[in-house]
Each structure stands twice: as structure tokens, then as C-alpha cells.
mmCIF file as gemmi writes it, N, C-alpha and C atoms, coordinates in Angstrom:
data_model
loop_
_atom_site.group_PDB
_atom_site.id
_atom_site.type_symbol
_atom_site.label_atom_id
_atom_site.label_alt_id
_atom_site.label_comp_id
_atom_site.label_asym_id
_atom_site.label_entity_id
_atom_site.label_seq_id
_atom_site.pdbx_PDB_ins_code
_atom_site.Cartn_x
_atom_site.Cartn_y
_atom_site.Cartn_z
_atom_site.occupancy
_atom_site.B_iso_or_equiv
_atom_site.pdbx_formal_charge
_atom_site.auth_seq_id
_atom_site.auth_asym_id
_atom_site.pdbx_PDB_model_num
ATOM 1 N N . MET Axp A 1 ? 95.391 104.713 103.47 1 0 ? 1 A 1
ATOM 2 C CA . MET Axp A 1 ? 95.38 104.257 104.536 1 0 ? 1 A 1
ATOM 3 C C . MET Axp A 1 ? 97.093 105.138 105.641 1 0 ? 1 A 1
ATOM 4 N N . CYS Axp A 2 ? 97.506 105.012 104.504 1 0 ? 2 A 1
ATOM 5 C CA . CYS Axp A 2 ? 99.153 105.113 105.809 1 0 ? 2 A 1
ATOM 6 C C . CYS Axp A 2 ? 99.501 106.958 105.684 1 0 ? 2 A 1
ATOM 7 N N . THR Axp A 3 ? 99.966 106.555 106.54 1 0 ? 3 A 1
ATOM 8 C CA . THR Axp A 3 ? 100.545 108.61 107.081 1 0 ? 3 A 1
ATOM 9 C C . THR Axp A 3 ? 102.074 108.61 107.354 1 0 ? 3 A 1
ATOM 10 N N . HIS Axp A 4 ? 102.313 106.726 107.729 1 0 ? 4 A 1
ATOM 11 C CA . HIS Axp A 4 ? 103.95 107.656 107.728 1 0 ? 4 A 1
ATOM 12 C C . HIS Axp A 4 ? 104.571 105.703 106.95 1 0 ? 4 A 1
ATOM 13 N N . TYR Axp A 5 ? 106.056 105.896 106.781 1 0 ? 5 A 1
ATOM 14 C CA . TYR Axp A 5 ? 106.867 104.91 106.733 1 0 ? 5 A 1
ATOM 15 C C . TYR Axp A 5 ? 108.119 104.712 106.56 1 0 ? 5 A 1
ATOM 16 N N . TYR Axp A 6 ? 108.796 104.037 106.807 1 0 ? 6 A 1
ATOM 17 C CA . TYR Axp A 6 ? 110.049 104.086 106.993 1 0 ? 6 A 1
ATOM 18 C C . TYR Axp A 6 ? 111.014 103.88 105.941 1 0 ? 6 A 1
ATOM 19 N N . ASP Axp A 7 ? 111.972 104.687 106.333 1 0 ? 7 A 1
ATOM 20 C CA . ASP Axp A 7 ? 113.032 104.754 104.959 1 0 ? 7 A 1
ATOM 21 C C . ASP Axp A 7 ? 114.401 103.955 105.102 1 0 ? 7 A 1
ATOM 22 N N . SER Axp A 8 ? 114.835 103.574 104.156 1 0 ? 8 A 1
ATOM 23 C CA . SER Axp A 8 ? 115.761 103.053 104.286 1 0 ? 8 A 1
ATOM 24 C C . SER Axp A 8 ? 116.758 102.544 105.232 1 0 ? 8 A 1
ATOM 25 N N . LEU Axp A 9 ? 116.753 103.662 106.12 1 0 ? 9 A 1
ATOM 26 C CA . LEU Axp A 9 ? 117.51 103.651 107.255 1 0 ? 9 A 1
ATOM 27 C C . LEU Axp A 9 ? 116.961 103.218 108.655 1 0 ? 9 A 1
ATOM 28 N N . GLY Axp A 10 ? 115.26 103.103 108.435 1 0 ? 10 A 1
ATOM 29 C CA . GLY Axp A 10 ? 114.534 102.347 109.359 1 0 ? 10 A 1
ATOM 30 C C . GLY Axp A 10 ? 113.936 103.896 110.082 1 0 ? 10 A 1
ATOM 31 N N . ASN Axp A 11 ? 114.101 105.135 109.437 1 0 ? 11 A 1
ATOM 32 C CA . ASN Axp A 11 ? 113.608 106.106 110.4 1 0 ? 11 A 1
ATOM 33 C C . ASN Axp A 11 ? 112.333 106.432 109.771 1 0 ? 11 A 1
ATOM 34 N N . THR Axp A 12 ? 111.838 106.641 110.489 1 0 ? 12 A 1
ATOM 35 C CA . THR Axp A 12 ? 110.105 107.102 110.251 1 0 ? 12 A 1
ATOM 36 C C . THR Axp A 12 ? 109.723 107.983 109.83 1 0 ? 12 A 1
ATOM 37 N N . LYS Axp A 13 ? 109.468 108.771 108.203 1 0 ? 13 A 1
ATOM 38 C CA . LYS Axp A 13 ? 108.549 109.622 107.738 1 0 ? 13 A 1
ATOM 39 C C . LYS Axp A 13 ? 107.325 109.497 107.705 1 0 ? 13 A 1
ATOM 40 N N . VAL Axp A 14 ? 107.014 111.165 107.451 1 0 ? 14 A 1
ATOM 41 C CA . VAL Axp A 14 ? 105.712 111.096 106.695 1 0 ? 14 A 1
ATOM 42 C C . VAL Axp A 14 ? 105.451 111.229 105.719 1 0 ? 14 A 1
ATOM 43 N N . LEU Axp A 15 ? 104.221 110.392 105.309 1 0 ? 15 A 1
ATOM 44 C CA . LEU Axp A 15 ? 104.552 110.118 103.928 1 0 ? 15 A 1
ATOM 45 C C . LEU Axp A 15 ? 103.318 111.339 102.699 1 0 ? 15 A 1
ATOM 46 N N . GLU Axp A 16 ? 104.275 112.321 102.329 1 0 ? 16 A 1
ATOM 47 C CA . GLU Axp A 16 ? 103.996 113.147 101.494 1 0 ? 16 A 1
ATOM 48 C C . GLU Axp A 16 ? 103.426 112.849 100.309 1 0 ? 16 A 1
ATOM 49 N N . ASP Axp A 17 ? 102.42 113.559 99.396 1 0 ? 17 A 1
ATOM 50 C CA . ASP Axp A 17 ? 102.414 112.864 98.453 1 0 ? 17 A 1
ATOM 51 C C . ASP Axp A 17 ? 103.122 112.728 97.303 1 0 ? 17 A 1
ATOM 52 N N . THR Axp A 18 ? 104.963 112.996 97.245 1 0 ? 18 A 1
ATOM 53 C CA . THR Axp A 18 ? 105.638 112.843 96.589 1 0 ? 18 A 1
ATOM 54 C C . THR Axp A 18 ? 105.842 111.049 96.688 1 0 ? 18 A 1
ATOM 55 N N . GLU Axp A 19 ? 106.063 110.473 98.029 1 0 ? 19 A 1
ATOM 56 C CA . GLU Axp A 19 ? 106.472 109.674 98.322 1 0 ? 19 A 1
ATOM 57 C C . GLU Axp A 19 ? 105.362 108.613 97.805 1 0 ? 19 A 1
ATOM 58 N N . ARG Axp A 20 ? 104.052 108.974 98.336 1 0 ? 20 A 1
ATOM 59 C CA . ARG Axp A 20 ? 102.888 107.959 97.577 1 0 ? 20 A 1
ATOM 60 C C . ARG Axp A 20 ? 102.834 108.152 96.227 1 0 ? 20 A 1
ATOM 61 N N . GLU Axp A 21 ? 102.905 108.924 95.685 1 0 ? 21 A 1
ATOM 62 C CA . GLU Axp A 21 ? 102.956 108.406 94.057 1 0 ? 21 A 1
ATOM 63 C C . GLU Axp A 21 ? 104.293 107.388 93.615 1 0 ? 21 A 1
ATOM 64 N N . LYS Axp A 22 ? 105.338 108.048 94.49 1 0 ? 22 A 1
ATOM 65 C CA . LYS Axp A 22 ? 106.372 106.866 94.427 1 0 ? 22 A 1
ATOM 66 C C . LYS Axp A 22 ? 106.298 105.4 94.434 1 0 ? 22 A 1
ATOM 67 N N . PHE Axp A 23 ? 105.419 105.18 95.938 1 0 ? 23 A 1
ATOM 68 C CA . PHE Axp A 23 ? 104.517 103.944 96.189 1 0 ? 23 A 1
ATOM 69 C C . PHE Axp A 23 ? 103.615 103.34 94.896 1 0 ? 23 A 1
ATOM 70 N N . ASN Axp A 24 ? 102.86 104.185 94.512 1 0 ? 24 A 1
ATOM 71 C CA . ASN Axp A 24 ? 101.614 104.258 93.732 1 0 ? 24 A 1
ATOM 72 C C . ASN Axp A 24 ? 102.407 103.135 92.664 1 0 ? 24 A 1
ATOM 73 N N . GLN Axp A 25 ? 103.597 104.196 92.099 1 0 ? 25 A 1
ATOM 74 C CA . GLN Axp A 25 ? 104.602 103.477 90.764 1 0 ? 25 A 1
ATOM 75 C C . GLN Axp A 25 ? 105.129 102.201 90.802 1 0 ? 25 A 1
ATOM 76 N N . LEU Axp A 26 ? 105.56 102.216 92.005 1 0 ? 26 A 1
ATOM 77 C CA . LEU Axp A 26 ? 105.687 100.961 92.327 1 0 ? 26 A 1
ATOM 78 C C . LEU Axp A 26 ? 105.362 99.552 92.259 1 0 ? 26 A 1
ATOM 79 N N . VAL Axp A 27 ? 104.35 100.244 92.786 1 0 ? 27 A 1
ATOM 80 C CA . VAL Axp A 27 ? 102.932 99.157 93.123 1 0 ? 27 A 1
ATOM 81 C C . VAL Axp A 27 ? 102.18 98.943 91.923 1 0 ? 27 A 1
ATOM 82 N N . GLN Axp A 28 ? 101.96 99.851 90.769 1 0 ? 28 A 1
ATOM 83 C CA . GLN Axp A 28 ? 102.28 99.377 89.446 1 0 ? 28 A 1
ATOM 84 C C . GLN Axp A 28 ? 102.695 98.835 88.473 1 0 ? 28 A 1
ATOM 85 N N . GLY Axp A 29 ? 104.28 99.13 89.029 1 0 ? 29 A 1
ATOM 86 C CA . GLY Axp A 29 ? 105.082 98.349 87.943 1 0 ? 29 A 1
ATOM 87 C C . GLY Axp A 29 ? 105.205 96.722 88.179 1 0 ? 29 A 1
ATOM 88 N N . THR Axp A 30 ? 105.401 96.544 89.646 1 0 ? 30 A 1
ATOM 89 C CA . THR Axp A 30 ? 104.866 95.34 90.219 1 0 ? 30 A 1
ATOM 90 C C . THR Axp A 30 ? 103.708 94.242 89.615 1 0 ? 30 A 1
ATOM 91 N N . ALA Axp A 31 ? 103.145 94.947 89.63 1 0 ? 31 A 1
ATOM 92 C CA . ALA Axp A 31 ? 101.532 94.76 89.246 1 0 ? 31 A 1
ATOM 93 C C . ALA Axp A 31 ? 101.452 94.076 87.608 1 0 ? 31 A 1
ATOM 94 N N . ALA Axp A 32 ? 102.672 95.351 86.801 1 0 ? 32 A 1
ATOM 95 C CA . ALA Axp A 32 ? 102.837 95.086 85.103 1 0 ? 32 A 1
ATOM 96 C C . ALA Axp A 32 ? 103.537 93.972 85.049 1 0 ? 32 A 1
ATOM 97 N N . SER Axp A 33 ? 104.205 93.517 86.15 1 0 ? 33 A 1
ATOM 98 C CA . SER Axp A 33 ? 105.203 92.537 85.781 1 0 ? 33 A 1
ATOM 99 C C . SER Axp A 33 ? 104.445 91.176 85.829 1 0 ? 33 A 1
ATOM 100 N N . GLY Axp A 34 ? 103.232 91.425 86.377 1 0 ? 34 A 1
ATOM 101 C CA . GLY Axp A 34 ? 102.54 90.094 86.668 1 0 ? 34 A 1
ATOM 102 C C . GLY Axp A 34 ? 102.624 89.561 88.179 1 0 ? 34 A 1
ATOM 103 N N . LEU Axp A 35 ? 102.84 90.463 88.602 1 0 ? 35 A 1
ATOM 104 C CA . LEU Axp A 35 ? 102.917 90.234 90.119 1 0 ? 35 A 1
ATOM 105 C C . LEU Axp A 35 ? 102.273 90.252 90.914 1 0 ? 35 A 1
ATOM 106 N N . GLN Axp A 36 ? 101.388 89.823 92.189 1 0 ? 36 A 1
ATOM 107 C CA . GLN Axp A 36 ? 100.427 90.331 92.643 1 0 ? 36 A 1
ATOM 108 C C . GLN Axp A 36 ? 101.321 90.833 93.994 1 0 ? 36 A 1
ATOM 109 N N . CYS Axp A 37 ? 100.165 92.435 94.147 1 0 ? 37 A 1
ATOM 110 C CA . CYS Axp A 37 ? 100.745 93.29 95.22 1 0 ? 37 A 1
ATOM 111 C C . CYS Axp A 37 ? 100.128 93.319 96.573 1 0 ? 37 A 1
ATOM 112 N N . THR Axp A 38 ? 100.775 92.993 97.681 1 0 ? 38 A 1
ATOM 113 C CA . THR Axp A 38 ? 99.988 92.959 99.211 1 0 ? 38 A 1
ATOM 114 C C . THR Axp A 38 ? 101.001 93.618 99.763 1 0 ? 38 A 1
ATOM 115 N N . ALA Axp A 39 ? 100.648 95.351 100.483 1 0 ? 39 A 1
ATOM 116 C CA . ALA Axp A 39 ? 101.093 96.247 101.581 1 0 ? 39 A 1
ATOM 117 C C . ALA Axp A 39 ? 101.415 96.027 102.388 1 0 ? 39 A 1
ATOM 118 N N . PHE Axp A 40 ? 102.673 96.042 103.644 1 0 ? 40 A 1
ATOM 119 C CA . PHE Axp A 40 ? 102.204 95.562 104.809 1 0 ? 40 A 1
ATOM 120 C C . PHE Axp A 40 ? 102.248 96.995 105.732 1 0 ? 40 A 1
ATOM 121 N N . ALA Axp A 41 ? 101.489 96.946 107.308 1 0 ? 41 A 1
ATOM 122 C CA . ALA Axp A 41 ? 101.777 98.095 107.744 1 0 ? 41 A 1
ATOM 123 C C . ALA Axp A 41 ? 101.559 97.898 109.195 1 0 ? 41 A 1
ATOM 124 N N . HIS Axp A 42 ? 101.263 98.899 109.789 1 0 ? 42 A 1
ATOM 125 C CA . HIS Axp A 42 ? 101.429 98.413 111.343 1 0 ? 42 A 1
ATOM 126 C C . HIS Axp A 42 ? 100.58 99.872 112.023 1 0 ? 42 A 1
ATOM 127 N N . LYS Axp A 43 ? 100.287 99.741 113.074 1 0 ? 43 A 1
ATOM 128 C CA . LYS Axp A 43 ? 99.234 101.099 113.455 1 0 ? 43 A 1
ATOM 129 C C . LYS Axp A 43 ? 99.929 101.096 115.376 1 0 ? 43 A 1
ATOM 130 N N . GLN Axp A 44 ? 100.165 101.851 115.676 1 0 ? 44 A 1
ATOM 131 C CA . GLN Axp A 44 ? 100.393 101.99 117.724 1 0 ? 44 A 1
ATOM 132 C C . GLN Axp A 44 ? 98.883 101.511 118.022 1 0 ? 44 A 1
ATOM 133 N N . VAL Axp A 45 ? 98.402 101.334 118.89 1 0 ? 45 A 1
ATOM 134 C CA . VAL Axp A 45 ? 97.407 101.184 119.543 1 0 ? 45 A 1
ATOM 135 C C . VAL Axp A 45 ? 96.915 101.373 121.395 1 0 ? 45 A 1
ATOM 136 N N . SER Axp A 46 ? 96.695 101.291 121.831 1 0 ? 46 A 1
ATOM 137 C CA . SER Axp A 46 ? 96.411 101.584 123.631 1 0 ? 46 A 1
ATOM 138 C C . SER Axp A 46 ? 96.024 100.207 123.825 1 0 ? 46 A 1
ATOM 139 N N . GLY Axp A 47 ? 96.574 100.224 125.209 1 0 ? 47 A 1
ATOM 140 C CA . GLY Axp A 47 ? 95.967 98.732 125.656 1 0 ? 47 A 1
ATOM 141 C C . GLY Axp A 47 ? 94.768 98.683 125.41 1 0 ? 47 A 1
ATOM 142 N N . HIS Axp A 48 ? 94.143 99.4 125.481 1 0 ? 48 A 1
ATOM 143 C CA . HIS Axp A 48 ? 92.48 99.481 125.906 1 0 ? 48 A 1
ATOM 144 C C . HIS Axp A 48 ? 91.796 98.945 124.526 1 0 ? 48 A 1
ATOM 145 N N . GLU Axp A 49 ? 92.247 99.417 123.288 1 0 ? 49 A 1
ATOM 146 C CA . GLU Axp A 49 ? 92.267 98.787 121.772 1 0 ? 49 A 1
ATOM 147 C C . GLU Axp A 49 ? 92.688 96.865 121.863 1 0 ? 49 A 1
ATOM 148 N N . CYS Axp A 50 ? 93.324 97.14 122.526 1 0 ? 50 A 1
ATOM 149 C CA . CYS Axp A 50 ? 94.181 95.885 121.908 1 0 ? 50 A 1
ATOM 150 C C . CYS Axp A 50 ? 93.398 94.701 122.898 1 0 ? 50 A 1
ATOM 151 N N . TYR Axp A 51 ? 93.1 94.976 124.04 1 0 ? 51 A 1
ATOM 152 C CA . TYR Axp A 51 ? 92.802 93.977 124.958 1 0 ? 51 A 1
ATOM 153 C C . TYR Axp A 51 ? 91.11 93.908 124.692 1 0 ? 51 A 1
ATOM 154 N N . ASP Axp A 52 ? 90.524 95.134 124.016 1 0 ? 52 A 1
ATOM 155 C CA . ASP Axp A 52 ? 88.639 94.94 124.131 1 0 ? 52 A 1
ATOM 156 C C . ASP Axp A 52 ? 88.423 94.48 122.639 1 0 ? 52 A 1
ATOM 157 N N . ARG Axp A 53 ? 87.944 93.017 123.089 1 0 ? 53 A 1
ATOM 158 C CA . ARG Axp A 53 ? 87.528 92.322 121.572 1 0 ? 53 A 1
ATOM 159 C C . ARG Axp A 53 ? 86.623 92.759 120.738 1 0 ? 53 A 1
ATOM 160 N N . LYS Axp A 54 ? 85.353 93.793 121.197 1 0 ? 54 A 1
ATOM 161 C CA . LYS Axp A 54 ? 84.912 94.286 120.751 1 0 ? 54 A 1
ATOM 162 C C . LYS Axp A 54 ? 84.979 95.453 119.773 1 0 ? 54 A 1
ATOM 163 N N . ALA Axp A 55 ? 86.221 96.358 119.956 1 0 ? 55 A 1
ATOM 164 C CA . ALA Axp A 55 ? 86.722 97.913 119.899 1 0 ? 55 A 1
ATOM 165 C C . ALA Axp A 55 ? 86.831 97.295 118.513 1 0 ? 55 A 1
ATOM 166 N N . LYS Axp A 56 ? 86.864 98.277 117.808 1 0 ? 56 A 1
ATOM 167 C CA . LYS Axp A 56 ? 87.216 98.126 116.4 1 0 ? 56 A 1
ATOM 168 C C . LYS Axp A 56 ? 88.529 99.302 115.989 1 0 ? 56 A 1
ATOM 169 N N . LEU Axp A 57 ? 89.432 98.57 115.913 1 0 ? 57 A 1
ATOM 170 C CA . LEU Axp A 57 ? 90.421 99.242 115.106 1 0 ? 57 A 1
ATOM 171 C C . LEU Axp A 57 ? 90.213 100.49 113.681 1 0 ? 57 A 1
ATOM 172 N N . GLU Axp A 58 ? 90.433 101.254 114.135 1 0 ? 58 A 1
ATOM 173 C CA . GLU Axp A 58 ? 89.998 102.282 112.539 1 0 ? 58 A 1
ATOM 174 C C . GLU Axp A 58 ? 91.756 101.834 111.552 1 0 ? 58 A 1
ATOM 175 N N . ASP Axp A 59 ? 90.892 101.814 110.375 1 0 ? 59 A 1
ATOM 176 C CA . ASP Axp A 59 ? 92.103 101.447 109.379 1 0 ? 59 A 1
ATOM 177 C C . ASP Axp A 59 ? 93.072 102.58 108.863 1 0 ? 59 A 1
ATOM 178 N N . ASN Axp A 60 ? 93.118 103.826 109.594 1 0 ? 60 A 1
ATOM 179 C CA . ASN Axp A 60 ? 93.853 105.004 109.19 1 0 ? 60 A 1
ATOM 180 C C . ASN Axp A 60 ? 94.914 105.106 110.073 1 0 ? 60 A 1
ATOM 181 N N . SER Axp A 61 ? 96.102 106.261 109.402 1 0 ? 61 A 1
ATOM 182 C CA . SER Axp A 61 ? 97.191 106.088 110.313 1 0 ? 61 A 1
ATOM 183 C C . SER Axp A 61 ? 97.914 105.312 110.9 1 0 ? 61 A 1
ATOM 184 N N . LEU Axp A 62 ? 97.875 104.106 109.844 1 0 ? 62 A 1
ATOM 185 C CA . LEU Axp A 62 ? 99.144 103.242 109.573 1 0 ? 62 A 1
ATOM 186 C C . LEU Axp A 62 ? 100.75 103.544 109.244 1 0 ? 62 A 1
ATOM 187 N N . THR Axp A 63 ? 101.722 102.843 109.477 1 0 ? 63 A 1
ATOM 188 C CA . THR Axp A 63 ? 102.918 102.962 108.903 1 0 ? 63 A 1
ATOM 189 C C . THR Axp A 63 ? 103.285 101.94 107.978 1 0 ? 63 A 1
ATOM 190 N N . LEU Axp A 64 ? 103.61 102.201 107.164 1 0 ? 64 A 1
ATOM 191 C CA . LEU Axp A 64 ? 103.707 101.323 105.571 1 0 ? 64 A 1
ATOM 192 C C . LEU Axp A 64 ? 104.876 100.761 106.132 1 0 ? 64 A 1
ATOM 193 N N . LEU Axp A 65 ? 105.105 99.347 106.232 1 0 ? 65 A 1
ATOM 194 C CA . LEU Axp A 65 ? 106.208 98.438 106.188 1 0 ? 65 A 1
ATOM 195 C C . LEU Axp A 65 ? 106.779 98.203 104.912 1 0 ? 65 A 1
ATOM 196 N N . GLY Axp A 66 ? 106.515 97.93 104.203 1 0 ? 66 A 1
ATOM 197 C CA . GLY Axp A 66 ? 106.889 97.117 102.609 1 0 ? 66 A 1
ATOM 198 C C . GLY Axp A 66 ? 105.67 96.324 102.164 1 0 ? 66 A 1
ATOM 199 N N . ILE Axp A 67 ? 105.914 96.967 100.934 1 0 ? 67 A 1
ATOM 200 C CA . ILE Axp A 67 ? 105.159 96.341 99.739 1 0 ? 67 A 1
ATOM 201 C C . ILE Axp A 67 ? 106.092 94.737 98.84 1 0 ? 67 A 1
ATOM 202 N N . LEU Axp A 68 ? 105.579 94.12 98.809 1 0 ? 68 A 1
ATOM 203 C CA . LEU Axp A 68 ? 105.334 92.783 98.425 1 0 ? 68 A 1
ATOM 204 C C . LEU Axp A 68 ? 104.64 91.884 96.971 1 0 ? 68 A 1
ATOM 205 N N . GLY Axp A 69 ? 105.618 92.061 96.217 1 0 ? 69 A 1
ATOM 206 C CA . GLY Axp A 69 ? 104.996 91.255 94.561 1 0 ? 69 A 1
ATOM 207 C C . GLY Axp A 69 ? 105.119 89.625 94.949 1 0 ? 69 A 1
ATOM 208 N N . ILE Axp A 70 ? 104.389 88.644 94.711 1 0 ? 70 A 1
ATOM 209 C CA . ILE Axp A 70 ? 104.118 87.135 94.854 1 0 ? 70 A 1
ATOM 210 C C . ILE Axp A 70 ? 103.259 87.258 93.018 1 0 ? 70 A 1
ATOM 211 N N . MET Axp A 71 ? 104.138 86.009 92.737 1 0 ? 71 A 1
ATOM 212 C CA . MET Axp A 71 ? 104.041 85.44 91.45 1 0 ? 71 A 1
ATOM 213 C C . MET Axp A 71 ? 103.241 84.111 91.79 1 0 ? 71 A 1
ATOM 214 N N . ASP Axp A 72 ? 102.254 84.268 91.176 1 0 ? 72 A 1
ATOM 215 C CA . ASP Axp A 72 ? 100.727 83.687 90.903 1 0 ? 72 A 1
ATOM 216 C C . ASP Axp A 72 ? 100.915 82.486 90.136 1 0 ? 72 A 1
ATOM 217 N N . PRO Axp A 73 ? 100.746 81.279 89.557 1 0 ? 73 A 1
ATOM 218 C CA . PRO Axp A 73 ? 100.504 80.335 88.452 1 0 ? 73 A 1
ATOM 219 C C . PRO Axp A 73 ? 99.347 81.658 87.583 1 0 ? 73 A 1
ATOM 220 N N . SER Axp A 74 ? 99.918 81.42 86.121 1 0 ? 74 A 1
ATOM 221 C CA . SER Axp A 74 ? 98.813 82.49 85.217 1 0 ? 74 A 1
ATOM 222 C C . SER Axp A 74 ? 97.431 82.088 85.128 1 0 ? 74 A 1
ATOM 223 N N . GLN Axp A 75 ? 96.767 83.452 85.511 1 0 ? 75 A 1
ATOM 224 C CA . GLN Axp A 75 ? 95.311 83.121 85.889 1 0 ? 75 A 1
ATOM 225 C C . GLN Axp A 75 ? 94.982 84.265 85.836 1 0 ? 75 A 1
ATOM 226 N N . PHE Axp A 76 ? 93.89 85.089 84.788 1 0 ? 76 A 1
ATOM 227 C CA . PHE Axp A 76 ? 93.076 86.12 84.721 1 0 ? 76 A 1
ATOM 228 C C . PHE Axp A 76 ? 92.64 86.576 85.98 1 0 ? 76 A 1
ATOM 229 N N . SER Axp A 77 ? 92.666 87.798 86.698 1 0 ? 77 A 1
ATOM 230 C CA . SER Axp A 77 ? 92.374 87.964 88.148 1 0 ? 77 A 1
ATOM 231 C C . SER Axp A 77 ? 91.768 89.915 87.752 1 0 ? 77 A 1
ATOM 232 N N . GLY Axp A 78 ? 90.299 89.632 88.489 1 0 ? 78 A 1
ATOM 233 C CA . GLY Axp A 78 ? 89.722 90.661 88.395 1 0 ? 78 A 1
ATOM 234 C C . GLY Axp A 78 ? 90.826 92.036 89.248 1 0 ? 78 A 1
ATOM 235 N N . ASP Axp A 79 ? 91.719 91.688 90.074 1 0 ? 79 A 1
ATOM 236 C CA . ASP Axp A 79 ? 92.204 92.891 91.399 1 0 ? 79 A 1
ATOM 237 C C . ASP Axp A 79 ? 92.851 94.116 90.102 1 0 ? 79 A 1
ATOM 238 N N . CYS Axp A 80 ? 93.65 93.711 89.452 1 0 ? 80 A 1
ATOM 239 C CA . CYS Axp A 80 ? 94.53 94.731 88.464 1 0 ? 80 A 1
ATOM 240 C C . CYS Axp A 80 ? 94.402 94.809 87.276 1 0 ? 80 A 1
ATOM 241 N N . VAL Axp A 81 ? 94.133 96.033 86.518 1 0 ? 81 A 1
ATOM 242 C CA . VAL Axp A 81 ? 94.536 95.992 84.988 1 0 ? 81 A 1
ATOM 243 C C . VAL Axp A 81 ? 95.621 95.49 84.623 1 0 ? 81 A 1
ATOM 244 N N . PHE Axp A 82 ? 96.623 96.427 85.438 1 0 ? 82 A 1
ATOM 245 C CA . PHE Axp A 82 ? 98.149 96.032 85.627 1 0 ? 82 A 1
ATOM 246 C C . PHE Axp A 82 ? 98.688 94.32 85.359 1 0 ? 82 A 1
ATOM 247 N N . THR Axp A 83 ? 97.705 93.687 86.306 1 0 ? 83 A 1
ATOM 248 C CA . THR Axp A 83 ? 98.587 92.725 86.589 1 0 ? 83 A 1
ATOM 249 C C . THR Axp A 83 ? 97.85 91.637 85.211 1 0 ? 83 A 1
ATOM 250 N N . ALA Axp A 84 ? 96.496 91.513 85.241 1 0 ? 84 A 1
ATOM 251 C CA . ALA Axp A 84 ? 96.087 91.017 83.916 1 0 ? 84 A 1
ATOM 252 C C . ALA Axp A 84 ? 96.779 91.31 82.673 1 0 ? 84 A 1
ATOM 253 N N . LYS Axp A 85 ? 97.041 92.902 82.513 1 0 ? 85 A 1
ATOM 254 C CA . LYS Axp A 85 ? 97.581 92.904 81.45 1 0 ? 85 A 1
ATOM 255 C C . LYS Axp A 85 ? 98.86 92.016 80.892 1 0 ? 85 A 1
ATOM 256 N N . ALA Axp A 86 ? 99.915 91.908 82.684 1 0 ? 86 A 1
ATOM 257 C CA . ALA Axp A 86 ? 100.883 91.095 82.057 1 0 ? 86 A 1
ATOM 258 C C . ALA Axp A 86 ? 100.787 89.688 81.934 1 0 ? 86 A 1
ATOM 259 N N . ILE Axp A 87 ? 99.871 89.104 82.8 1 0 ? 87 A 1
ATOM 260 C CA . ILE Axp A 87 ? 99.851 87.195 82.822 1 0 ? 87 A 1
ATOM 261 C C . ILE Axp A 87 ? 99.306 87.426 81.694 1 0 ? 87 A 1
ATOM 262 N N . ALA Axp A 88 ? 98.136 88.353 80.874 1 0 ? 88 A 1
ATOM 263 C CA . ALA Axp A 88 ? 97.942 87.965 79.393 1 0 ? 88 A 1
ATOM 264 C C . ALA Axp A 88 ? 99.259 88.117 78.521 1 0 ? 88 A 1
ATOM 265 N N . THR Axp A 89 ? 99.794 89.001 78.654 1 0 ? 89 A 1
ATOM 266 C CA . THR Axp A 89 ? 101.254 88.576 77.829 1 0 ? 89 A 1
ATOM 267 C C . THR Axp A 89 ? 101.937 87.951 77.823 1 0 ? 89 A 1
ATOM 268 N N . GLU Axp A 90 ? 102.296 87.281 79.22 1 0 ? 90 A 1
ATOM 269 C CA . GLU Axp A 90 ? 102.958 86.084 79.533 1 0 ? 90 A 1
ATOM 270 C C . GLU Axp A 90 ? 101.996 84.79 78.736 1 0 ? 90 A 1
ATOM 271 N N . CYS Axp A 91 ? 100.736 84.723 78.947 1 0 ? 91 A 1
ATOM 272 C CA . CYS Axp A 91 ? 100.181 83.617 77.915 1 0 ? 91 A 1
ATOM 273 C C . CYS Axp A 91 ? 100.259 83.791 76.746 1 0 ? 91 A 1
ATOM 274 N N . GLY Axp A 92 ? 100.987 85.176 76.099 1 0 ? 92 A 1
ATOM 275 C CA . GLY Axp A 92 ? 100.7 85.291 74.355 1 0 ? 92 A 1
ATOM 276 C C . GLY Axp A 92 ? 99.427 85.696 73.789 1 0 ? 92 A 1
ATOM 277 N N . SER Axp A 93 ? 98.564 86.453 75.001 1 0 ? 93 A 1
ATOM 278 C CA . SER Axp A 93 ? 97.449 86.802 74.684 1 0 ? 93 A 1
ATOM 279 C C . SER Axp A 93 ? 97.592 88.539 74.142 1 0 ? 93 A 1
ATOM 280 N N . GLU Axp A 94 ? 96.435 89.003 73.991 1 0 ? 94 A 1
ATOM 281 C CA . GLU Axp A 94 ? 96.145 90.473 74.111 1 0 ? 94 A 1
ATOM 282 C C . GLU Axp A 94 ? 95.215 90.655 74.799 1 0 ? 94 A 1
ATOM 283 N N . LEU Axp A 95 ? 94.878 91.645 75.666 1 0 ? 95 A 1
ATOM 284 C CA . LEU Axp A 95 ? 94.355 92.11 76.154 1 0 ? 95 A 1
ATOM 285 C C . LEU Axp A 95 ? 94.181 93.25 76.328 1 0 ? 95 A 1
ATOM 286 N N . ARG Axp A 96 ? 92.652 93.031 75.973 1 0 ? 96 A 1
ATOM 287 C CA . ARG Axp A 96 ? 91.973 94.658 75.526 1 0 ? 96 A 1
ATOM 288 C C . ARG Axp A 96 ? 90.73 94.978 76.594 1 0 ? 96 A 1
ATOM 289 N N . TRP Axp A 97 ? 90.874 96.287 76.84 1 0 ? 97 A 1
ATOM 290 C CA . TRP Axp A 97 ? 90.738 97.143 78.233 1 0 ? 97 A 1
ATOM 291 C C . TRP Axp A 97 ? 89.352 98.159 77.915 1 0 ? 97 A 1
ATOM 292 N N . SER Axp A 98 ? 88.332 97.351 78.214 1 0 ? 98 A 1
ATOM 293 C CA . SER Axp A 98 ? 87.392 98.938 78.007 1 0 ? 98 A 1
ATOM 294 C C . SER Axp A 98 ? 86.745 98.984 79.585 1 0 ? 98 A 1
ATOM 295 N N . SER Axp A 99 ? 86.544 100.63 79.693 1 0 ? 99 A 1
ATOM 296 C CA . SER Axp A 99 ? 86.103 101.009 80.949 1 0 ? 99 A 1
ATOM 297 C C . SER Axp A 99 ? 84.631 101.242 81.277 1 0 ? 99 A 1
ATOM 298 N N . SER Axp A 100 ? 83.834 100.842 79.873 1 0 ? 100 A 1
ATOM 299 C CA . SER Axp A 100 ? 82.619 100.03 79.75 1 0 ? 100 A 1
ATOM 300 C C . SER Axp A 100 ? 81.445 99.403 80.604 1 0 ? 100 A 1
């Protein structure tokens, strides 16, 4: 849903495929470490969109603010296979994944 992101100096950059893949790898690596991932983004809206409670804000053209990894107590979750594998390893179990 994001089209832009902030670089390390705080400059807004267009989110090209190369950067998008880096962020995807970051999310997968974070999940593989057993962390739940949450991304934060914002969008500039007009005054009309902001004050009209019936107006539906579109979830596109967002600017990525960051990605957060949160450690949850050990439990299996259907959210992400990478997270489930890391939790299974932490618990001393082996997770077998089947796409069927």
C-alpha cells in the first residue's frame, strides 16, 4: 500500500521494487526470529477528508514510517509461516508446513 518511504536522513523517497524487496526481506527475517511484524505508515489528506466522518480514506499512496518487531509469548499464530517456524524452534518442536 506504500508508494514512498523515509531514508535514514529523513528524506522522502519513491518506494521502488528494489527497496520494496529489501523491506520484504526485513519483515521475513524479523518474523523468522520469532517477532510479530507491524508496519507504520501515514498519508497526507485534505481537510475535507479529515473532517468528513463519512468519507472513506483510501489505503493507498502511503508513506512507510517504519517496521516494528514485537516479541509475543510463545504461541502459534496463523499470521506468518516464518513466525510460526521460529516459535516452533523456540519451543523445541519441528514445524512441518504443507501448502495443501
